[in-house]
DRENRO-808859 format. One record per residue: z, y, x of N, C-alpha, C in turn. Coordinates in steps of 0.1 Angstrom, whole numbers, padded with zeros to 4 digits, always signed. Each point is the difference from the previous one (the first is absolute). Layout:
ZYXZYXZYX
...
This chain:
+0487+0783-2235-0013-0003+0005-0004+0008+0012
-0005+0013-0003-0007+0007+0011+0008+0011+0006
-0006+0006+0010+0006+0012+0007-0005+0013-0007
+0009+0008-0005-0004+0012-0007+0006+0012+0007
-0007+0009+0006+0006+0012+0007+0003+0010-0010
+0010+0010+0003+0004+0010-0009-0011+0009-0005
-0010+0003+0008-0009+0011-0003-0011-0005-0010
-0010-0008+0004-0011-0003-0009+0000-0015-0002
+0005-0004-0011+0002-0015-0002-0013-0008+0002
-0011+0004-0007-0012-0008+0001-0006+0000+0014
+0000+0012+0007-0006+0000+0013+0008-0008+0010
+0013+0001-0001+0008-0006+0011+0000-0015-0002
+0001-0005-0013+0000-0014-0002-0013-0007+0006
-0011+0007-0002-0012-0005+0004-0002+0001+0015
+0004+0012+0006-0002+0003+0014+0009-0008+0009
+0009+0002-0005+0010-0006+0009-0001-0016+0001
+0173-0323+0047+0007+0007+0010+0014-0005+0002
+0003+0003+0012+0013-0005+0003+0010+0012+0000
+0011-0001-0007+0008+0011-0002+0013-0002+0008
+0007+0011+0003+0013+0000+0006+0010+0007-0008
+0011-0006-0004+0010+0007-0007-0003+0002-0015
+0003-0009-0009-0003+0001-0014+0008+0011-0006
-0007+0007-0009+0007+0011-0008+0005-0006-0013
-0007-0009-0006+0004-0006-0012-0003+0008-0012
+0006-0003-0012-0002+0007-0012+0008+0013+0000
-0007+0011-0001+0007+0013+0001+0002+0006-0014
+0012+0005-0003+0003+0005-0013-0006+0014-0003
-0013+0001-0002-0005+0013-0003-0001+0010+0012
+0000-0006+0012-0001+0008+0012-0011-0005+0009
-0003+0007+0010-0010-0004+0010+0007-0006+0012
-0008-0007+0009+0006-0005+0012+0004+0011+0009
+0011-0003+0008+0004+0009+0010-0010+0001+0011
+0000+0012+0007-0010+0002+0011+0004-0008+0012
-0010-0002+0009+0003-0007+0012-0008+0007+0011
+0004-0001+0012-0007+0005+0011-0008-0010+0008
+0000-0012-0005-0008-0011+0007-0013-0003-0008
-0009-0007+0006-0013-0003-0007+0002-0012-0009
+0012-0005-0002+0002-0012-0008-0006+0002-0014
-0004-0011-0006-0005+0000-0014+0011-0007-0008
+0005+0007-0010+0011-0005-0007-0003-0004-0015
+0004-0011-0005-0003-0003-0014+0007+0010-0009
-0007+0002-0012+0004+0010-0009-0001-0005-0014
+0009+0003-0009-0001-0001-0014+0007+0011-0007
-0004+0003-0012+0006+0011-0008+0005-0005-0013
+0012+0005-0004+0005-0003-0013+0007+0013-0005
-0006+0006-0011+0006+0011-0006+0014-0004-0006
+0009+0010+0000+0013-0003-0007-0002+0001-0015
+0009-0006-0007+0001+0001-0014+0002+0015-0004
+0008+0007+0008+0003+0014-0003-0012+0008+0001
-0009-0002+0010-0012+0007+0001-0009-0002-0012
-0001-0012-0005-0009-0003-0011+0006+0006-0013
+0013+0000-0002+0006+0006-0011-0002+0015+0000
+0001+0006+0012-0001+0015+0001-0015+0003-0003
-0009-0008+0004-0014+0003-0003-0003+0000-0015
+0005-0010-0007-0002-0001-0015+0007+0012-0007
+0012+0003+0005+0007+0012-0006-0008+0012+0001
-0006+0003+0012-0008+0012+0002-0013+0000-0008
-0006-0012-0001-0012-0001-0009+0004+0004-0014
+0010-0006-0005+0005+0002-0014+0004+0015-0002
+0005+0006+0010+0005+0014-0001-0011+0011+0002
-0013-0004+0002-0010+0009+0003-0001+0011-0011
-0001+0013+0005-0002+0011-0009-0015+0002-0001
-0006-0001-0011-0014+0001-0002-0005+0014-0002
-0012+0003+0005-0006+0013-0002-0007+0000-0013
-0006+0012-0004-0008+0000-0012-0013-0008+0003
-0007-0004-0011-0013-0006+0002-0010+0009+0005
-0010-0005+0007-0011+0008+0006-0007+0007-0012
-0007+0011+0004-0006+0008-0010-0015-0003-0001
-0004-0011+0006-0014-0005-0001-0001-0014-0005
-0011-0005-0005-0001-0013-0006-0004-0011+0010
-0001+0004+0013-0004-0010+0010+0010+0001+0012
-0004-0005+0012+0009+0000+0011-0003+0012+0010
-0006+0010-0005-0004+0011+0008+0012+0008+0006
+0012-0002-0006+0012+0007+0005+0008-0009+0008
-0004-0012+0002+0008-0010+0008+0004-0012-0008
+0010-0007+0005+0005-0012-0007+0005+0003-0014
-0006-0006-0009+0003+0003-0014+0014-0005-0004
+0006+0007-0009+0014-0003-0004+0001-0014-0006
-0010-0003-0009+0001-0014-0006-0001-0011+0010
-0008+0003+0011-0001-0010+0010+0013-0002+0008
+0006+0011+0005+0012-0001+0008+0011-0005-0009
+0001+0002-0013+0010-0005-0008-0002-0015-0002
-0012-0005+0000-0002-0015+0000+0004-0006+0013
-0002+0007+0011+0005-0004+0013+0015-0002+0000
+0007+0010-0006+0015+0000+0000+0005-0011-0009
-0007-0003-0011+0004-0011-0009-0001-0013+0007
-0011-0002+0007-0002-0012+0008+0009-0002+0011
+0003+0011+0007+0009+0000+0012+0014-0005-0004
+0005+0004-0012+0013-0004-0004+0002-0015-0001
-0012-0007-0001+0001-0015-0001-0006-0006+0012
-0004+0007+0010-0006-0005+0012+0010-0008+0008
-0005-0011+0006+0008-0010+0007-0003+0002+0015
+0008+0008+0007-0002+0002+0014+0003-0013+0008
+0010-0008-0005+0003-0012+0007-0012-0010+0002
-0009+0001-0010-0011-0009+0001-0009+0004+0011
-0003+0013+0002-0009+0004+0011+0008-0001+0013
+0013+0002+0000+0008-0001+0012-0001-0014+0005
+0001-0010-0009+0000-0014+0004-0014-0004+0006
-0011+0006-0006-0013-0003+0005-0002+0006+0014
+0005+0012+0002-0001+0007+0013+0008-0008+0010
+0012-0004-0003+0008-0007+0009-0004-0014+0003
-0010-0005-0008-0006-0013+0003-0009+0000+0012
-0004+0012+0004-0009+0001+0012+0009+0003+0012
-0003-0004+0012+0007+0003+0012-0001+0015+0003
+0011+0007+0001+0000+0014+0003+0008+0002+0012
-0003+0011+0007+0006+0003+0013+0002+0015+0002
+0008+0003+0010+0002+0013+0005-0002+0000+0015
-0006+0011+0005+0000+0001+0015-0001+0015+0003
+0006+0004+0011+0000+0014+0003-0012+0004+0009
-0008+0010-0004-0011+0004+0008+0000+0015+0001
-0001+0005+0012+0001+0015+0002+0012+0006-0006
+0011-0007+0000+0013+0006-0005+0002-0001-0015
-0009-0008-0007+0001+0000-0014+0000-0015-0005
+0008-0004-0009+0000-0013-0006-0013-0002-0008
-0008-0010+0002-0012-0003-0008+0002-0013-0007
-0001+0000-0013+0001-0012-0008-0014-0006-0002
-0001-0013+0000-0013-0006-0003+0002-0014-0005
-0010-0004-0008-0002-0014-0005-0009-0007+0011
+0004-0012+0003-0009-0008+0010-0001-0014-0005
-0011-0004-0005-0002-0013-0006-0011-0007+0009
+0003-0010+0006-0010-0008+0009-0006-0011-0009
-0013-0001+0002-0007-0011-0006+0003-0013+0007
-0002-0011-0008+0002-0014+0006-0013-0004+0008
-0011+0008-0002-0012-0003+0006-0001+0005+0014
-0003-0008+0010+0001+0003+0014-0009+0012+0004
-0012+0001-0006-0009+0010+0005+0001+0012-0009
+0011+0003-0007+0001+0011-0009-0001+0013+0008
-0007+0010-0006-0002+0013+0007+0012+0010-0004
+0007+0005+0010+0011+0009-0003-0006+0014-0006
+0007+0005-0010-0004+0013-0006+0012+0008-0003
-0001+0013+0003+0011+0009-0004-0005+0009-0011
+0007+0001-0011-0005+0007-0012+0010+0011-0003
-0006+0012-0002+0009+0012-0002-0003+0006-0014
+0011+0003-0007+0000+0006-0013-0002+0015+0001
+0001+0007-0011-0001+0015+0000+0011+0006-0009
-0002+0012-0005+0008+0006-0010-0008+0002-0013
+0006-0003-0012+0014-0003-0002+0002-0015-0001
-0006-0007+0010+0001-0015+0001+0012-0004+0009
+0000-0013+0003+0010-0006+0008-0004-0014+0003
+0008-0008+0006-0003-0014+0003-0002-0008-0014
+0005+0006-0011-0002-0006-0013-0015-0002-0002
-0008+0010+0004-0015-0001-0002-0006-0013+0005
+0005-0005+0011-0007-0011+0007+0006-0014-0003
+0011+0000-0008+0006-0013-0002-0009-0010-0007
-0009+0004-0008-0009-0009-0007-0010-0007+0009
-0003+0006+0012-0010-0006+0008+0005-0008+0012
+0013-0001+0001+0006-0007+0012-0003-0015-0001
+0003-0006-0011-0003-0015+0000-0015-0003+0000
-0009+0007-0007-0014-0003+0001-0005+0002+0015
+0005+0009+0007-0004+0002+0014+0005-0010+0009
+0013-0004-0002+0006-0009+0010-0002-0015-0004
-0003-0002-0013-0002-0014-0004-0013-0001-0008
-0011+0003+0006-0013+0001-0007-0004-0013-0007
+0004-0011+0005-0005-0013-0007+0006-0002-0013
+0011+0007-0003+0007+0000-0013-0006+0010-0010
-0009+0009+0006-0005+0011-0008-0015+0002+0002
-0007-0011-0001-0014+0000-0001-0007+0002+0014
+0007+0000+0011-0006+0002+0013+0000-0013+0008
-0003+0002+0013+0001-0011+0010+0009+0004+0011
+0003-0009+0009+0008+0002+0012-0006+0012+0008
-0013+0001+0000-0006+0011+0008+0003+0014-0006
+0006+0001-0012+0003+0013-0006+0014+0004+0003
+0008-0008+0008+0014+0003+0001+0003+0012+0008
+0011+0007-0004+0006+0011+0008+0015-0002+0002
+0005+0005+0012+0014+0003+0001+0002+0014-0004
+0009+0003-0009+0001+0013-0007+0012+0007+0005
-0002+0013+0004+0011+0009+0004-0002+0012-0009
+0011+0004-0008-0001+0011-0009+0013+0009+0003
-0002+0011+0007+0011+0009+0003+0002+0010-0011
+0012+0005-0001+0003+0012-0008-0001+0012+0009
-0008+0010-0005-0002+0012+0008+0014+0007+0003
+0001+0007+0010+0012+0007+0003+0004+0009-0012
+0013+0000-0004+0004+0008-0011-0003-0006-0014
-0006-0012+0000-0004-0007-0012+0008-0013-0001
+0004-0004-0012+0006-0013-0002+0012-0002+0009
+0000-0011+0007+0011-0004+0008-0001+0004+0015
-0011+0006+0004-0001+0006+0013+0010+0011+0002
+0003+0004+0012+0009+0011+0003-0006+0013-0004
+0008+0010-0003-0004+0013-0004+0000+0009+0013
-0012+0005+0004+0000+0008+0013+0010+0012-0001
+0007+0002+0011+0010+0011+0001-0006+0011+0008
-0013-0001+0004-0007+0010+0007-0014+0001-0005
-0006+0012+0002-0014+0002-0005-0010-0007+0009
-0012-0002-0005-0010-0005+0009-0004-0015-0003
+0005-0006-0010-0004-0014-0003-0013+0001-0009
-0011+0003+0007-0013+0002-0007-0008-0013+0002
-0012-0001-0006-0008-0012+0001-0003-0005+0015
-0003+0009+0009-0003-0005+0014+0012-0007+0006
+0012+0006-0003+0012-0006+0005+0003-0014-0006
-0002+0000-0013+0002-0013-0007-0010-0010+0005
-0012+0004+0002-0010-0010+0005+0004-0006+0013
+0006+0008+0009+0005-0005+0013+0011-0010-0002
+0009+0004-0010+0011-0009-0003-0004-0014-0005
-0011+0000-0008-0005-0012-0006-0006-0009+0012
-0006+0006+0010-0005-0007+0011+0011-0007+0008
+0011+0008+0001+0012-0006+0007+0005-0012-0009
+0001+0002-0013+0005-0011-0008-0009-0013+0001
-0013+0002+0000-0008-0012+0001+0001-0007+0014
+0002+0009+0010+0002-0006+0014+0013-0007+0000
+0011+0006-0006+0013-0006+0000+0000-0013-0007
-0009-0002-0010-0001-0013-0007-0008-0010+0007
-0006+0004+0011-0007-0009+0009-0015-0002-0004
-0005+0009-0008-0014-0001-0003-0009+0007+0010
-0009-0008+0006-0009+0005+0010-0014+0004-0005
-0003-0005-0012-0012+0004-0008+0004+0001-0014
-0004+0011-0006+0004+0002-0014-0009+0011-0007
+0001+0001-0013-0008+0010-0007+0010+0009-0008
-0005+0011-0006+0009+0009-0007-0007+0004-0013
+0008+0003-0010-0005+0004-0013+0009+0011-0006
-0007+0009-0008+0008+0010-0007-0008+0008-0010
+0007+0006-0009-0005+0010-0009+0009+0012-0001
-0004+0011-0005+0008+0012-0001+0006+0003+0014
+0013+0003+0001+0005+0002+0013-0002-0012+0009
-0001-0012-0006-0003-0012+0008-0013+0001+0006
-0010+0007-0006-0013+0001+0006+0001+0010+0012
+0007+0011-0002+0002+0009+0012+0006-0007+0012
+0011-0007-0003+0006-0008+0011-0009-0010+0006
-0007-0008-0008-0009-0010+0005-0012+0005+0007
-0006+0011-0005-0011+0006+0007+0004+0006+0014
+0012+0006+0000+0005+0005+0013+0004-0011+0010
+0004-0011-0005+0002-0012+0009-0014-0003+0006
-0010+0000-0008-0014-0003+0005-0004+0010+0010
+0003+0013-0002-0003+0011+0009+0007-0003+0014
+0013-0003-0002+0008-0002+0012-0003-0013+0008
-0006-0010-0007-0005-0012+0006+0011-0007+0008
+0011-0004-0006+0011-0007+0007-0005-0014+0004
+0005-0005+0010-0003-0014+0004+0002-0010-0011
-0010-0008-0003+0001-0010-0010-0006+0003-0013
-0002+0013-0004-0006+0004-0013-0015-0002+0001
-0006-0009-0008-0014-0003+0001-0008+0005-0012
+0007+0005-0010-0008+0006-0011+0010+0004-0011
-0006+0008-0010+0008+0005-0011-0007-0001-0013
+0008+0000-0011-0006+0001-0013+0007+0012-0008
-0008+0007-0007+0005+0011-0008-0004-0001-0015
+0008+0003-0009-0004+0002-0014+0001+0014-0004
+0001+0009+0009-0001+0015-0003-0006+0007+0013
-0012-0003+0002-0007+0004+0013-0001+0015+0001
+0001+0004+0013-0002+0014+0004-0015+0002+0005
-0009+0004-0009-0014+0000+0003-0007+0013-0004
+0007+0010-0004-0007+0012-0005-0007+0008+0011
-0013+0001+0000-0008+0007+0010+0005+0015+0001
-0001+0006+0012+0004+0014+0001-0007+0010-0009
-0013-0002-0002-0007+0010-0009+0004-0002-0014
+0004-0012-0004+0005-0002-0014+0014+0006-0001
+0008-0002+0010+0013+0005+0000+0000+0015-0001
-0009+0006+0006-0001+0015+0000-0003+0005-0014
-0010-0007-0007-0004+0004-0013+0012-0002-0010
+0007-0011+0002+0011-0003-0009+0011+0010+0002
+0003+0004+0012+0010+0010+0003-0003+0013-0007
-0013+0003-0002-0004+0013-0006-0001-0001-0015
+0002-0012-0005-0001-0002-0014-0015+0000-0005
-0009-0003+0009-0014+0001-0004-0005-0012-0008
-0010+0001-0008-0005-0012-0007-0006-0010+0010
-0002-0012-0005-0005-0011+0008-0015+0003+0004
-0003-0002+0013-0014+0002+0004-0010-0009-0008
-0012+0005-0002-0010-0007-0009-0005-0012+0007
+0001-0001+0013-0006-0011+0007+0009-0012+0002
+0012+0000-0006+0009-0011+0001-0005-0012-0008
+0003-0012+0005-0003-0012-0008+0010-0001-0011
-0003-0010-0009+0009-0001-0012+0015-0003+0004
+0001-0009+0010+0014-0003+0005+0006+0012+0007
-0007+0007+0008+0005+0012+0007+0004+0011-0010
-0008+0002-0011+0003+0010-0010+0013-0004-0007
+0001-0013-0003+0013-0004-0007+0012+0003+0008
-0001-0004+0013+0011+0002+0010+0003+0015+0001
-0010+0009+0000+0002+0014+0001+0007+0005-0012
-0004-0005-0012+0007+0005-0012+0014-0005-0001
+0002-0012+0004+0014-0006+0000+0009+0009+0009
-0005+0003+0012+0008+0008+0010+0002+0014-0006
-0010+0006-0005+0001+0014-0006+0010+0000-0011
+0000-0010-0008+0010+0000-0011+0014-0002+0005
+0002-0008+0010+0013-0003+0006+0006+0013+0006
-0009+0007+0008+0005+0012+0006+0003+0011-0010
-0007+0000-0011+0003+0011-0010+0012-0004-0008
+0002-0012-0004+0010-0004-0010+0011-0010+0004
-0001-0006+0013+0008-0011+0003+0010+0002+0011
+0002+0012+0005+0007+0001+0013+0014+0007-0001
+0005+0002-0013+0012+0007-0001+0012-0007+0008
+0001-0013-0001+0011-0007+0006-0001+0002+0016
-0013-0001+0005-0001+0000+0014+0002+0014+0006
-0003+0011-0008+0002+0013+0005+0015+0003+0002
+0008-0005-0010+0014+0003+0001+0006-0008+0011
-0003-0013+0001+0006-0009+0011-0005+0005+0014
-0012+0005+0000-0005+0005+0013+0007+0012+0005
+0004+0009-0010+0006+0013+0004+0015+0000-0001
+0006-0006-0011+0014+0002-0002+0006-0013-0005
+0000-0011+0007+0005-0013-0005+0015+0000-0003
+0007+0008+0008+0015+0000-0002+0004+0006-0013
-0009+0007-0007+0003+0007-0013+0001-0010-0011
-0005-0012+0002-0001-0010-0011+0013-0007-0004
+0010+0007-0001+0013-0006-0003+0000-0006-0014
-0007+0005-0009-0001-0005-0013-0004-0014-0001
-0009-0005+0008-0004-0014+0000+0009-0009+0007
+0010+0006+0007+0010-0008+0006+0011-0002-0010
+0002+0009-0009+0011+0000-0009-0004-0006-0014
-0012+0000-0003-0005-0005-0013-0010-0012+0002
+0003-0012-0005-0009-0010+0000-0013+0003-0007
+0001+0006-0012-0012+0003-0007-0008+0011+0007
+0006+0009+0006-0007+0010+0008-0008-0007+0012
+0007-0009+0006-0007-0008+0011-0012-0008-0006
+0002-0007-0011-0011-0008-0005-0012+0009-0004
+0003+0011-0007-0012+0009-0004-0007+0005+0012
+0008+0004+0011-0006+0005+0012-0009-0010+0007
+0004-0013+0000-0007-0010+0006-0012-0005-0009
+0001+0001-0013-0011-0004-0008-0012+0009+0001
+0002+0013+0003-0010+0010+0000-0007+0001+0013
-0004-0011+0006-0007+0001+0013-0014+0004-0001
-0008-0008-0007-0014+0003-0003-0003-0004-0014
-0010+0007-0006-0001-0001-0015-0004-0014-0004
-0009-0007+0007-0004-0013-0004+0012-0010+0000
+0008+0001+0011+0012-0009+0001+0010+0003-0012
+0002+0013-0002+0009+0004-0010-0004-0005-0014
-0013+0001-0003-0004-0004-0013+0000-0015-0002
-0002-0007+0011+0001-0015+0000+0014-0004-0003
+0010+0007+0007+0014-0003-0002+0004+0004-0014
-0004+0011-0005+0004+0005-0013-0005-0011-0010
-0012-0005+0001-0005-0010-0009+0008-0013+0000
+0005-0003+0012+0008-0012+0001+0013+0001-0008
+0006+0012-0001+0012+0002-0008-0003+0000-0015
-0013+0000-0004-0003-0002-0014-0003-0014-0003
+0001-0009+0009-0003-0014-0002-0013-0006+0005
-0009+0009+0005-0012-0005+0005+0002-0007+0014
-0008-0011+0002+0001-0008+0012-0011+0005+0009
+0004+0007+0011-0010+0006+0009+0007+0004+0013
-0005-0006+0011+0006+0004+0013+0015-0002+0000
+0007+0011+0002+0015-0001+0001+0006-0003-0013
+0011-0007+0000+0009-0002-0012+0011+0010+0000
+0007+0003-0011+0011+0008+0000+0011-0004+0010
+0002-0014+0001+0010-0004+0010-0004+0002+0014
-0013-0001+0003-0005+0004+0013+0004+0014+0004
-0003+0009-0009+0003+0014+0002+0015+0002+0002
+0008-0006-0009+0015+0002+0001+0006-0007+0012
-0006-0011+0004+0005-0006+0013-0001+0010+0011
-0011+0007+0001-0003+0009+0011+0009+0013-0001
+0001+0005-0012+0008+0013-0001+0015-0004+0002
+0004-0011-0004+0014-0004+0002+0003-0002+0014
-0009-0005+0008+0002-0001+0015+0002+0014+0006
-0008+0009-0004+0002+0014+0005+0014+0005-0004
+0004-0003-0013+0012+0005-0004+0012-0006+0007
+0000-0013+0002+0011-0007+0006+0002+0004+0015
-0012+0003+0006+0001+0003+0015+0001+0015+0002
+0000+0008-0011+0001+0014+0001-0010+0006+0010
-0013-0004-0002-0010+0004+0009-0010+0010-0006
+0003+0007-0011-0009+0009-0006-0004+0011+0010
+0010+0006+0007-0003+0011+0009-0003-0005+0014
+0006-0010+0004-0003-0005+0014-0015-0005+0000
-0005-0006-0010-0014-0004-0001-0009+0013-0001
+0004+0010-0007-0008+0012-0002-0002+0007+0014
+0010-0001+0009-0001+0007+0012-0012-0004+0009
-0006-0012-0003-0012-0004+0007-0011+0010-0002
-0001+0006-0011-0010+0010-0003+0003+0012+0009
+0012+0004+0000+0004+0012+0009-0003-0003+0014
+0004-0011+0005-0002-0004+0014-0015+0000+0003
-0008-0005-0009-0014-0001+0003-0007+0014+0000
+0006+0009-0008-0005+0014-0001+0004+0008+0013
+0012-0003+0005+0005+0008+0011-0003-0006+0014
-0004-0013-0001-0005-0007+0012-0013-0007-0003
-0010+0008-0003-0013-0005-0006-0008-0009+0009
-0007-0009-0007-0008-0010+0007-0014+0000-0006
-0005+0011-0006-0013+0001-0005+0001-0002-0016
-0011+0005-0006-0001-0001-0014+0000-0015-0005
+0006-0001-0012+0002-0014-0005-0012-0008-0002
-0011+0006-0004-0012-0007-0003-0011+0003+0011
+0004+0006+0011-0010+0003+0011-0002-0013+0008
-0012-0003+0003-0003-0011+0010+0007+0002+0013
+0006-0010+0005+0008+0001+0012-0006-0005+0013
-0012-0004-0001-0007-0005+0012+0005-0014+0005
+0002-0009-0010+0005-0013+0003-0011-0008+0007
+0004-0007+0011-0010-0008+0007+0001-0015-0002
+0011-0005-0005+0002-0014-0002-0005-0004-0014
-0002-0013-0003-0005-0004-0013+0009+0004-0012
-0007+0004-0010+0006+0005-0013-0006-0006-0012
+0008-0004-0009-0004-0006-0013+0005+0010-0011
-0009+0002-0010+0003+0009-0011-0001-0006-0013
+0010+0001-0009-0001-0004-0014+0001+0013-0008
-0010+0003-0007-0001+0013-0007+0003-0003-0015
+0012+0001-0005+0003-0003-0014-0004+0011-0009
-0004-0003-0012-0006+0011-0008+0009+0011-0005
+0013-0003-0002+0009+0010-0005+0009+0005+0011
-0004-0001+0013+0007+0007+0010-0002+0015-0001
+0008+0007+0008-0002+0015-0001-0014+0004+0002
-0007-0007+0010-0015+0001+0000-0005-0014+0005
-0011-0004-0006-0006-0013+0004-0010+0003+0012
+0004-0003+0012-0008+0003+0012-0013-0006-0001
-0011+0008+0000-0014-0006+0000-0002-0007+0013
-0009-0010-0001-0003-0008+0012-0007+0009+0011
-0008+0009-0005-0007+0009+0010+0010+0008+0008
+0010+0005-0006+0011+0007+0007+0008-0009+0009
+0003-0012-0005+0007-0010+0008-0008-0004+0013
-0012-0002-0001-0009-0004+0011+0000+0011+0011
+0001+0013-0004+0000+0011+0010+0014+0001+0006
+0010-0002-0008+0014+0002+0005+0005-0012+0009
-0006-0012-0003+0005-0011+0008-0012-0007+0006
-0003+0003+0013-0012-0006+0006+0000-0015+0001
+0012-0006-0001+0002-0015+0000+0005-0004-0014
-0008+0003-0010+0004-0004-0013-0004-0015-0002
+0010-0008-0002-0002-0015-0001+0000-0005-0014
+0004+0008-0010+0001-0004-0014+0001+0013-0008
-0008+0000-0011+0001+0010-0010-0003-0006-0014
+0009+0003-0009-0002-0005-0013+0007+0009-0011
-0006+0000-0012+0005+0008-0011+0005-0010-0011
+0013-0004+0001+0005-0009-0010-0002+0006-0014
-0001-0009-0010-0003+0004-0014+0011+0008-0007
+0013-0002+0005+0011+0007-0006+0011+0002+0010
+0009+0009-0003+0011+0003+0009+0000+0015+0003
+0012+0005+0004+0002+0014+0003+0008+0002+0012
+0008+0010+0000+0008+0005+0012+0009-0011+0005
+0006-0008-0009+0010-0010+0004-0007-0014+0000
-0011-0001+0007-0009-0011-0002+0007-0014+0002
+0008-0002+0011+0006-0013+0002+0010-0003-0011
+0006+0010-0006+0010-0001-0010-0006-0003-0014
-0011+0007-0002-0007+0000-0013-0009-0013-0001
-0007-0003+0010-0010-0011+0000+0002-0009+0012
+0011-0007+0001+0003-0008+0012-0011-0011+0003
-0006-0006-0010-0010-0010+0003-0013+0007+0006
-0004+0011-0005-0012+0006+0006+0004+0005+0014
+0012+0006+0001+0004+0005+0013+0000-0011+0011
+0006-0011-0004+0000-0012+0009-0014-0004+0004
-0009-0001-0010-0014-0003+0004-0006+0009+0010
+0003+0013-0002-0005+0010+0009+0005-0001+0014
+0013-0003+0002+0005-0002+0013-0006-0013+0007
-0001-0010-0008-0006-0012+0006-0014+0002+0004
-0008+0007-0008-0014+0003+0004-0001+0010+0011
+0009+0010+0000+0000+0011+0010+0001-0005+0014
+0009-0010+0003+0003-0004+0013-0006-0013+0004
-0009-0006-0008-0006-0013+0003-0008+0001+0013
-0007+0011+0002-0008+0000+0013+0009+0002+0012
+0011+0006-0001+0009+0002+0011+0007-0014+0003
+0003-0007-0010+0006-0014+0003-0011-0008+0008
-0012+0001-0005-0010-0008+0007-0002+0003+0015
+0002+0013+0003-0001+0004+0014+0012-0003+0008
+0012-0002-0006+0012-0002+0007+0005-0015-0001
């Protein structure tokens, strides 16, 4: 998620297509690099040996003692992660692999690095191009449920006027994209690469969307104002006013004059900074130390589950049989992608790069001048109040507080998320 400096965690977080040369079905590997701007078709197929090794490692997990508390105050509970392991042994990767490979996927080299992306064009002539960026511990798996509703709206309760051409890249070091061999692949650099990608695809007018790291990248695209970008949507807005950030960094109580929505946002942020940043501190400071999550699938799964408390609890409930948001297979699809691509540490380095090549605090307003739409989901790390959003984004074209959904909004609530994107960019379609 965010940038965490080594010294004072709370203060720093706040302050601061036509293709050439088919690759074909690859046996558990990524496409070879190229020095040309060509866009190459891509598909992935894990080897049987990789999947057998994964199951063997899950079955051979050495378990720790049970936690000494009766809640999740010490982290991912033993009974929860053991349920994950049991379900994982029966998980069908081939099913999600086939679904993923049913979408057109490509590779292209940008700034010396192979970038993987899904690109699905709508059949509707006036579809609006959109580039959608995931975060950590997410991946392109997060957005798979919204591809068809966005590109084929008439089959999903919409009209031709709701259609999008959809581009979903894998962040550098994540999924099937290349793993940077040099430091400095921070959000501003990724934002520039995404603008190159959209230009290379021939889009002269487009919008962008993101949450988590995807929000940082998307907002920085808006700051950079590349040719063709006409607006953005965020489901994890950066709106915290400077005076509020200062109080939070000091651990002060919420000011008495806050509105009910502002007070709730303050309390959400205060709790997250106090109790929810363990993963980010380590990846910010020492990502290379995380060898354990490269060697142990269960270590990787538990690390990824413990992102924020509301997401963790929703996921834990899903493994007890409750139907809510993500399913156990959703979770395992994503963790298995990280495992098969060996991206536990390469993805973590984004935190280190952002800390050492900083681009401002994660929730600090960035002075965006182009149109912005905000969907403030209730179980996000913080539900951005409309009053803060209006100050952060002078051209706020849409603000809504959906009735349910959290950090992985597109993944958890694809119908609500689709509705939000349709409503968010309606005025920009009318203008163009």
